[in-house]
C-alpha positions as CSV (number, residue, x, y, z in Angstrom):
1,X,0.1,-0.3,0.6
2,X,3.2,2.1,0.7
3,X,4.5,1.6,-2.4
4,X,0.7,2.1,-4.5
5,X,0.8,5.8,-2.7
6,X,4.2,6.6,-3.2
7,X,3.7,6.0,-6.9
8,X,0.5,8.1,-6.9
9,X,2.4,11.0,-5.0
10,X,4.9,11.2,-7.5
11,X,2.4,10.6,-10.6
12,X,0.6,13.6,-9.0
13,X,3.8,15.6,-8.6
14,X,4.9,14.4,-12.2
15,X,1.2,15.7,-13.4
16,X,2.1,19.1,-11.8
17,X,4.9,19.5,-13.2
18,X,3.8,18.8,-16.3
19,X,1.1,21.1,-16.2
20,X,3.0,24.0,-15.1
21,X,5.8,23.5,-17.7
22,X,2.6,23.2,-20.3
23,X,1.4,26.6,-18.9
24,X,4.7,28.3,-18.9
25,X,5.8,26.9,-22.3
26,X,2.4,27.7,-23.6
27,X,3.0,31.3,-22.5
28,X,5.9,31.7,-24.0
29,X,4.1,31.0,-27.3
30,X,2.4,35.1,-27.0
31,X,5.8,35.6,-27.6
32,X,9.2,35.5,-29.7
33,X,12.0,33.0,-28.0
34,X,14.6,35.3,-30.1
35,X,13.0,38.8,-28.6
36,X,13.2,37.5,-25.3
37,X,16.5,36.7,-26.0
38,X,18.1,39.8,-28.1
39,X,15.5,41.9,-25.2
40,X,17.3,40.4,-22.5
41,X,21.0,41.2,-23.7
42,X,20.0,45.0,-24.4
43,X,18.0,44.7,-20.8
44,X,21.5,43.7,-19.1
45,X,23.9,46.1,-20.7
46,X,21.3,48.9,-19.4
47,X,22.1,48.2,-16.4
48,X,25.6,48.3,-16.5
49,X,27.6,51.8,-15.3
50,X,27.6,54.9,-17.8
51,X,29.4,58.2,-17.2
52,X,26.9,59.4,-14.7
53,X,25.1,57.9,-11.9
54,X,20.4,57.2,-12.9
55,X,18.3,57.5,-10.4
56,X,15.9,54.4,-9.9
57,X,13.0,55.7,-12.2
58,X,15.3,56.5,-15.5
59,X,17.1,54.0,-14.7
60,X,13.5,51.3,-14.8
61,X,12.6,53.8,-18.3
62,X,16.0,53.1,-20.0
63,X,15.9,48.9,-19.1
64,X,11.9,49.0,-20.3
65,X,13.4,51.1,-23.7
66,X,16.5,48.8,-23.8
67,X,14.1,45.8,-23.6
68,X,11.5,47.0,-26.0
69,X,14.3,47.7,-29.3
70,X,16.0,44.4,-28.0
71,X,12.6,42.5,-28.6
72,X,12.2,44.4,-31.8
73,X,15.8,42.8,-33.5
74,X,15.0,39.5,-32.5
75,X,11.9,39.5,-33.7
76,X,13.0,40.9,-37.5
77,X,15.9,38.2,-37.0
78,X,13.7,36.0,-36.5
79,X,11.6,36.9,-39.3
80,X,14.6,37.3,-41.5
81,X,15.3,34.0,-40.7
82,X,12.2,31.9,-41.7
83,X,12.1,34.5,-44.9
84,X,15.3,33.2,-46.0
85,X,14.5,29.6,-45.1
86,X,17.1,28.9,-43.3
87,X,16.6,26.0,-40.8
88,X,14.8,25.4,-37.2
89,X,14.6,22.7,-34.9
90,X,11.2,20.6,-34.8
91,X,9.7,19.6,-31.7
92,X,9.5,18.8,-28.9
93,X,13.4,19.9,-29.4
94,X,11.9,23.7,-30.4
95,X,10.2,23.6,-26.6
96,X,13.0,22.8,-25.0
97,X,15.3,25.3,-26.8
98,X,13.0,27.9,-25.8
99,X,12.4,26.6,-22.4
100,X,16.7,26.7,-21.5
101,X,16.9,30.0,-23.5
102,X,14.4,31.0,-21.3
103,X,16.1,30.1,-18.0
104,X,18.7,31.8,-19.1
105,X,17.5,34.4,-19.9
106,X,16.0,35.1,-16.5
107,X,19.0,34.0,-14.8
108,X,21.2,36.3,-16.3
109,X,18.0,39.4,-15.4
110,X,18.9,38.1,-12.2
111,X,22.2,38.5,-11.9
112,X,22.5,41.8,-13.4
113,X,20.0,43.5,-11.4
114,X,21.7,42.4,-8.3
115,X,25.1,44.0,-9.6
116,X,23.7,47.3,-10.4
117,X,23.2,48.5,-7.3
118,X,27.6,47.5,-6.4
119,X,28.1,48.9,-10.6
120,X,26.1,52.5,-9.7
121,X,27.8,53.3,-6.3
122,X,31.1,52.6,-8.5
123,X,30.4,55.4,-10.5
124,X,28.7,57.7,-7.1
125,X,32.1,57.1,-5.7
126,X,34.5,57.9,-8.5
127,X,31.9,61.2,-8.5
128,X,32.4,61.9,-4.6
129,X,28.8,61.1,-4.4
130,X,27.5,59.2,-1.6
131,X,26.1,55.2,-1.6
132,X,23.2,54.7,-2.4
133,X,22.2,51.3,-0.2
134,X,19.8,49.6,-3.1
135,X,18.9,50.3,-6.6
136,X,15.4,48.9,-5.8
137,X,15.8,46.3,-8.6
138,X,12.3,45.2,-8.3
139,X,10.8,48.2,-8.9
140,X,13.5,48.6,-11.7
141,X,12.0,45.3,-13.6
142,X,8.2,46.4,-12.7
143,X,9.4,50.1,-14.7
144,X,10.9,47.4,-17.5
145,X,8.1,45.2,-18.2
146,X,5.6,47.9,-17.7
147,X,7.0,49.9,-20.3
148,X,7.5,46.5,-22.5
149,X,3.8,45.9,-21.6
150,X,2.7,49.6,-23.4
151,X,4.7,48.7,-26.0
152,X,3.9,45.2,-27.1
153,X,0.4,46.0,-26.3
154,X,0.9,48.7,-29.1
155,X,2.6,46.3,-31.6
156,X,-0.2,44.0,-31.1
157,X,-2.8,46.6,-32.0
158,X,-0.7,47.8,-34.8
159,X,-0.7,44.3,-36.0
160,X,-4.1,43.9,-35.7
161,X,-5.1,47.4,-37.7
162,X,-3.1,46.7,-40.5
163,X,-4.5,43.2,-41.0
164,X,-7.6,44.3,-40.6
165,X,-7.3,47.1,-43.5
166,X,-4.9,45.4,-46.0
167,X,-7.9,42.5,-45.8
168,X,-10.3,45.4,-46.7
169,X,-8.6,46.6,-49.5
170,X,-7.1,43.2,-51.0
171,X,-11.0,43.0,-52.2
172,X,-9.8,45.5,-55.0
173,X,-5.9,46.0,-54.4
174,X,-3.4,43.6,-55.3
175,X,-2.0,42.1,-52.4
176,X,1.1,43.9,-52.1
177,X,-0.2,47.0,-52.6
178,X,-2.5,47.0,-49.9
179,X,-0.2,45.7,-47.2
180,X,2.1,48.6,-48.2
181,X,-0.9,50.9,-47.8
182,X,-1.9,49.1,-44.6
183,X,1.1,49.9,-43.3
184,X,1.5,53.4,-44.2
185,X,-2.3,54.1,-43.1
186,X,-1.8,52.5,-39.6
187,X,1.5,54.2,-39.2
188,X,0.0,57.3,-40.0
189,X,-2.7,56.6,-37.9
190,X,-0.8,55.9,-34.7
191,X,2.1,58.9,-35.7
192,X,-1.6,61.5,-35.2
193,X,-2.6,60.2,-31.9
194,X,0.9,59.6,-30.3
195,X,1.8,63.1,-31.7
196,X,-1.5,65.0,-31.4
197,X,-3.0,63.5,-28.4
198,X,-0.5,61.4,-26.3
199,X,2.7,63.3,-26.5
200,X,1.1,67.2,-26.6
201,X,-1.6,66.3,-23.2
202,X,1.3,64.7,-21.4
203,X,3.6,67.5,-22.2
204,X,0.5,70.4,-21.4
205,X,0.1,68.2,-18.1
206,X,3.3,67.8,-17.0
207,X,3.8,72.0,-17.8
208,X,0.7,72.3,-15.7
209,X,2.2,70.5,-12.7
210,X,5.5,72.1,-12.7
211,X,4.4,75.7,-13.1
212,X,1.9,74.8,-9.7
213,X,5.3,73.3,-8.1
214,X,7.1,76.7,-9.6
215,X,4.6,79.0,-7.7
216,X,4.7,77.3,-4.0
217,X,6.3,79.5,-1.4
218,X,8.9,77.6,0.2
219,X,8.4,77.8,4.1
220,X,12.2,78.3,4.6
221,X,12.6,81.2,2.3
222,X,11.4,84.8,3.4
223,X,11.6,87.9,1.5
224,X,14.8,89.9,1.7
225,X,14.4,93.1,4.0
226,X,17.4,94.7,1.9
227,X,15.9,96.8,-0.5
228,X,18.4,96.3,-3.3
229,X,17.7,92.5,-3.2
230,X,14.5,91.4,-5.9
231,X,11.3,90.6,-4.3
232,X,12.2,93.2,-1.6
233,X,9.1,95.2,-0.7
234,X,11.3,98.3,-3.3
235,X,11.8,96.1,-5.9
236,X,10.5,95.9,-8.9
237,X,10.1,92.4,-8.9
238,X,7.8,91.0,-6.7
239,X,8.5,87.9,-4.4
240,X,6.0,85.7,-6.1
241,X,7.5,86.9,-9.2
242,X,10.9,85.3,-8.6
243,X,9.3,81.9,-9.2
244,X,11.0,79.2,-6.6
245,X,14.5,78.3,-8.4
246,X,14.7,82.3,-8.6
247,X,13.5,83.0,-4.8
248,X,16.8,80.4,-3.9
249,X,19.1,82.3,-5.9
250,X,18.5,85.8,-4.5
251,X,18.1,84.3,-1.2
252,X,20.9,82.3,-0.8
253,X,23.8,84.7,-2.1
254,X,26.5,84.9,0.1
255,X,26.9,88.4,1.9
256,X,29.4,90.5,2.0
257,X,31.3,89.5,6.0
258,X,30.9,85.7,4.3
259,X,32.9,87.0,1.6
260,X,35.4,89.1,3.7
261,X,36.0,86.2,6.7
262,X,37.1,83.9,3.5
263,X,39.2,86.3,1.8
264,X,40.7,88.1,4.8
265,X,39.7,91.5,3.0
266,X,36.6,93.9,2.3
267,X,34.3,92.7,0.2
268,X,30.3,94.4,-1.7
269,X,27.3,92.4,-0.9
270,X,27.0,90.8,-4.7
271,X,23.9,92.1,-6.9
272,X,21.5,89.1,-8.1
273,X,18.4,90.1,-10.3
274,X,16.2,87.4,-11.5
275,X,13.0,87.4,-13.1
276,X,10.8,84.4,-13.1
277,X,8.4,83.2,-16.0
278,X,5.6,84.7,-14.2
279,X,6.6,88.1,-13.9
280,X,5.4,89.3,-17.2
281,X,4.0,88.1,-20.6
282,X,6.4,88.3,-23.1
283,X,10.1,87.7,-23.1
284,X,10.7,91.2,-24.4
285,X,8.7,92.5,-21.1
286,X,10.6,90.3,-18.7
287,X,14.3,91.4,-20.5
288,X,13.1,95.0,-19.9
289,X,11.8,94.3,-16.1
290,X,15.0,92.6,-15.5
291,X,17.4,95.6,-16.8
292,X,15.1,98.2,-14.9
293,X,15.8,96.1,-11.7
294,X,19.6,95.5,-12.6
295,X,20.0,99.4,-12.8
296,X,17.7,100.4,-10.0
297,X,19.7,98.0,-7.8
298,X,23.4,99.5,-9.4
299,X,24.4,96.2,-11.6
300,X,26.0,98.7,-14.4
301,X,28.1,100.1,-11.4
302,X,30.0,96.7,-10.5
303,X,33.7,95.9,-11.9
304,X,31.7,92.6,-13.9
305,X,28.3,91.9,-14.9
306,X,27.4,88.2,-15.8
307,X,24.6,87.3,-18.0
308,X,24.0,83.8,-16.5
309,X,21.4,81.6,-18.2
310,X,19.6,79.1,-16.5
311,X,18.6,75.6,-16.8
312,X,15.0,74.7,-18.1
313,X,13.1,74.9,-14.3
314,X,15.8,78.1,-13.9
315,X,18.0,76.5,-12.0
316,X,21.5,78.5,-11.6
317,X,24.4,75.8,-10.6
318,X,25.0,77.7,-6.7
319,X,28.7,76.3,-6.7
320,X,29.4,78.6,-10.1
321,X,27.7,81.1,-9.1
322,X,29.2,81.6,-5.5
323,X,32.9,80.9,-6.6
324,X,32.9,84.0,-9.1
325,X,31.4,86.1,-6.5
326,X,34.2,85.0,-3.7
327,X,36.6,85.4,-6.5
328,X,35.9,89.2,-7.2
329,X,35.3,89.8,-3.7
330,X,31.2,90.8,-4.2
331,X,32.2,93.3,-6.7
332,X,29.9,91.5,-9.1
333,X,26.7,91.4,-10.5
334,X,25.2,88.8,-12.3
335,X,21.2,88.8,-14.0
336,X,18.9,85.8,-15.3
337,X,15.5,85.0,-16.2
338,X,13.9,82.0,-16.5
339,X,12.1,81.1,-19.8
340,X,10.6,77.3,-18.7
341,X,8.9,75.2,-16.1
342,X,9.3,72.3,-17.8
343,X,13.2,70.4,-16.9
344,X,15.8,70.7,-19.3
345,X,15.0,67.0,-21.0
346,X,11.4,67.9,-21.7
347,X,12.1,71.7,-22.4
348,X,14.4,70.8,-25.2
349,X,12.2,68.6,-26.8
350,X,8.8,71.0,-26.4
351,X,10.6,74.7,-25.7
352,X,14.0,74.4,-27.9
353,X,13.3,77.1,-29.7
354,X,11.3,79.8,-26.9
355,X,14.1,79.3,-24.5
356,X,16.4,80.6,-27.3
357,X,14.0,83.5,-27.9
358,X,14.1,84.3,-24.5
359,X,17.7,84.1,-24.0
360,X,18.2,86.1,-27.2
361,X,15.7,88.8,-25.9
362,X,17.7,89.0,-22.8
363,X,20.9,89.2,-24.4
364,X,19.8,92.3,-27.1
365,X,18.0,94.3,-23.9
366,X,21.2,94.2,-21.8
367,X,23.5,94.7,-24.4
368,X,22.3,97.4,-26.0
369,X,21.7,99.4,-22.6
370,X,25.5,97.7,-22.2
371,X,27.0,99.4,-25.4
372,X,25.5,102.7,-25.0
373,X,27.8,102.9,-21.9
374,X,30.9,104.6,-21.5
375,X,33.7,101.8,-22.2
376,X,35.8,103.1,-19.7
377,X,33.3,103.0,-16.9
378,X,31.1,100.1,-18.1
379,X,31.3,96.6,-16.2
380,X,33.2,93.7,-18.3
381,X,30.5,91.9,-19.7
382,X,30.2,87.6,-19.8
383,X,28.0,85.3,-20.4
384,X,27.3,81.4,-18.8
385,X,25.2,78.7,-19.4
386,X,25.4,74.9,-17.8
387,X,23.8,72.4,-19.7
388,X,20.8,73.8,-21.6
389,X,21.5,76.6,-20.3
390,X,24.8,76.9,-22.5
391,X,23.2,76.1,-25.4
392,X,20.6,78.9,-24.8
393,X,23.2,81.7,-24.7
394,X,25.0,80.1,-27.5
395,X,21.8,80.9,-29.8
396,X,21.4,84.1,-28.0
397,X,23.6,86.2,-29.7
398,X,25.2,86.3,-33.5
399,X,28.3,87.2,-33.5
400,X,28.3,89.6,-36.3
401,X,26.0,91.9,-34.4
402,X,29.0,92.2,-31.8
403,X,32.1,92.1,-33.8
404,X,32.4,96.0,-33.4
405,X,31.9,96.3,-29.6
406,X,32.0,92.7,-28.5
407,X,31.3,91.4,-24.6
408,X,34.8,90.2,-22.8
409,X,33.7,86.3,-23.5
410,X,32.0,83.1,-21.8
411,X,31.6,80.2,-19.9
412,X,29.8,77.5,-21.6
413,X,29.8,74.0,-18.9
414,X,28.7,70.8,-20.2
415,X,26.3,72.0,-23.7
416,X,24.1,69.6,-24.9
417,X,24.4,67.4,-28.4
418,X,22.3,70.3,-30.0
419,X,25.3,72.8,-29.7
420,X,26.2,73.5,-33.2
421,X,29.2,76.3,-32.3
422,X,30.7,73.1,-29.8
423,X,30.4,70.4,-32.4
424,X,31.9,72.2,-34.9
425,X,34.9,73.7,-32.8
426,X,35.1,70.0,-31.4
427,X,35.6,68.3,-34.8
428,X,37.8,71.0,-37.0
429,X,39.9,71.1,-33.7
430,X,43.9,71.3,-34.3
431,X,45.3,67.7,-35.6
432,X,47.4,67.6,-32.7
433,X,45.0,68.0,-29.6
434,X,42.2,65.1,-28.4
435,X,38.6,65.0,-29.0
436,X,38.3,64.9,-25.1
437,X,40.0,68.2,-24.6
438,X,40.8,69.7,-28.1
439,X,42.6,73.2,-28.8
440,X,41.1,75.3,-31.7
441,X,43.4,77.3,-33.5
442,X,45.6,77.6,-31.1
443,X,43.4,78.9,-28.6
444,X,43.6,82.5,-29.6
445,X,39.6,82.5,-29.2
446,X,37.6,79.1,-28.1
447,X,39.4,77.2,-25.2
448,X,38.7,73.9,-23.5
449,X,38.8,73.0,-20.0
450,X,37.9,69.9,-17.9
451,X,38.4,69.3,-14.1
452,X,41.9,69.0,-14.4
453,X,43.4,71.3,-16.9
454,X,42.8,73.5,-20.4
455,X,43.0,77.2,-19.9
456,X,46.7,77.2,-18.8
457,X,47.5,75.5,-22.4
458,X,45.6,77.7,-25.0
459,X,46.7,80.7,-26.7
460,X,47.0,84.1,-25.5
461,X,45.8,85.1,-22.2
462,X,45.6,88.6,-23.5
463,X,42.9,87.8,-26.1
464,X,40.1,90.3,-25.9
465,X,37.2,88.2,-26.6
466,X,37.2,84.4,-25.3
467,X,34.7,81.4,-25.3
468,X,35.8,78.5,-23.4
469,X,33.9,75.3,-23.1
470,X,33.6,73.4,-19.9
471,X,33.5,69.5,-21.1
472,X,31.9,68.1,-18.0
473,X,31.6,63.8,-18.3
474,X,28.4,64.7,-19.7
475,X,29.6,66.3,-22.6
476,X,31.8,63.0,-23.4
477,X,28.7,61.4,-24.0
478,X,28.7,63.5,-28.0
479,X,31.8,62.1,-29.1
480,X,32.4,59.0,-26.3
481,X,31.3,56.2,-29.2
482,X,33.2,57.7,-32.1
483,X,36.3,58.1,-28.6
484,X,35.6,54.3,-27.9
485,X,36.0,53.2,-31.5
486,X,38.8,54.5,-32.4
487,X,40.4,54.2,-28.8
488,X,40.8,51.4,-26.4
489,X,39.9,52.6,-23.2
490,X,42.7,50.2,-22.3
491,X,44.7,52.3,-23.6
492,X,43.7,55.2,-22.2
493,X,46.8,55.6,-20.0
494,X,46.7,59.7,-19.3
495,X,45.9,60.5,-15.8
496,X,44.3,63.5,-18.1
497,X,42.4,60.8,-19.8
498,X,38.7,61.7,-18.7
499,X,37.9,58.0,-19.2
500,X,41.2,57.2,-16.8
501,X,39.3,57.4,-13.6
502,X,36.3,54.8,-14.8
503,X,39.2,51.9,-17.0
504,X,41.3,52.2,-14.2
505,X,38.5,51.5,-11.3
506,X,38.0,48.4,-13.3
507,X,35.0,50.0,-15.1
508,X,34.1,48.6,-18.7
509,X,33.2,51.1,-21.0
510,X,30.5,50.4,-23.7
511,X,30.1,52.6,-26.8
512,X,26.6,52.1,-27.5
513,X,25.5,50.8,-24.3
514,X,27.1,53.6,-21.3
515,X,25.7,56.5,-24.2
516,X,22.4,55.3,-24.5
517,X,22.2,54.3,-20.7
518,X,23.2,58.0,-19.4
519,X,20.0,59.9,-18.1
520,X,20.7,63.4,-19.5
């Protein structure tokens, strides 16, 4: 009886395993095995270190897009294989291959998710940032699957509509013509829906959300009592019109006492003027308001005047601003105007021209007044921009308009991929200079620097007009693929090479993957 009971238990257990395997293999029938293999490969690569640390939400989105692209390549490869009538495995061998590949893909995904936290912390350590306890692998996996599920459902819907339309048109058209027209019609339909409804509505929703956040008054910030500060009772710009980023920028500047304690010399209170996006209706009105406020607080009576172009939401890096104010012992004025509520990565897509238009309006208004002042008594005028601010600052003026009376120079830090000036200068650099720290025409006008070197080897210090570029590690993404394909990262033994810190730390750089998986 015990023997019969044991045999019966084994039979039931085998049946349960068979049912589970059948359900799992039946589930795999809805997906392409080759698609899942390629998807897992790109998903794993998306978890490898990039040039900057990634937050878990951005990592999930990038991994989801990588998984989707890999799946599409796998499906396309499988279709091409069948189209060429190449041999394929027969049943039941095909099912065992599918199950084996699925198990291997699952193990690889788990392994790379487990290592992702260590890889991200290695990048954070190299950049002097605090390590994180975890990269939330389950959250990343969930976001990845959600992104893939949405893309997969769209693809299924596309396929259904294509078959439906091509079948209807095949009644009176040749099959190949109906197929081509079906693809064109469904593509046009999907494009109009995504572009006209989903994309526009999402941007409008994001813009309203960030606008609401910009209007919130922080509890830890209070209107300044100093009449020479924007947002005070005497100011032409109200406390509310500064916006969230503007209030931080104006209030959190170093005082003359702070600078004096650090330098040991007398100092002035730095002047900061900021105009929020809600201060006026048009770029021209905001620019005129900025000029009037700058005149009111005596900005043109200082030795140095900086026109700073902020990033998407209006942020100006306090480390760069504080440093230059300490260097000039407070004898400096800075003016800036907000042009968007959206973060830079959304603003550059949705409002790229508007940001340049705002920067141009502020520059023209300020430059027109500055050139009307006597040359021996006006302040030195410099332009500054970080990331998207560098791009819009670059687009704010025409060299032919200023050549007769040029301002004193600019500093553009980490310009994004759309910066034609940065790309052209890098492309046409002097032959003996590297792409990661180029020299352009002996550095007489355009100069490059990074964290360790640059300006001391570039050209004549007495140049009347200079355009320095500060190449950050994010800037390196624009030529990383070409650089690494032409130069092995293992061969980057120069201590000044921007890749040295990564390769010397044992981090393998994968050109396409590292640039794609970096969240700008």
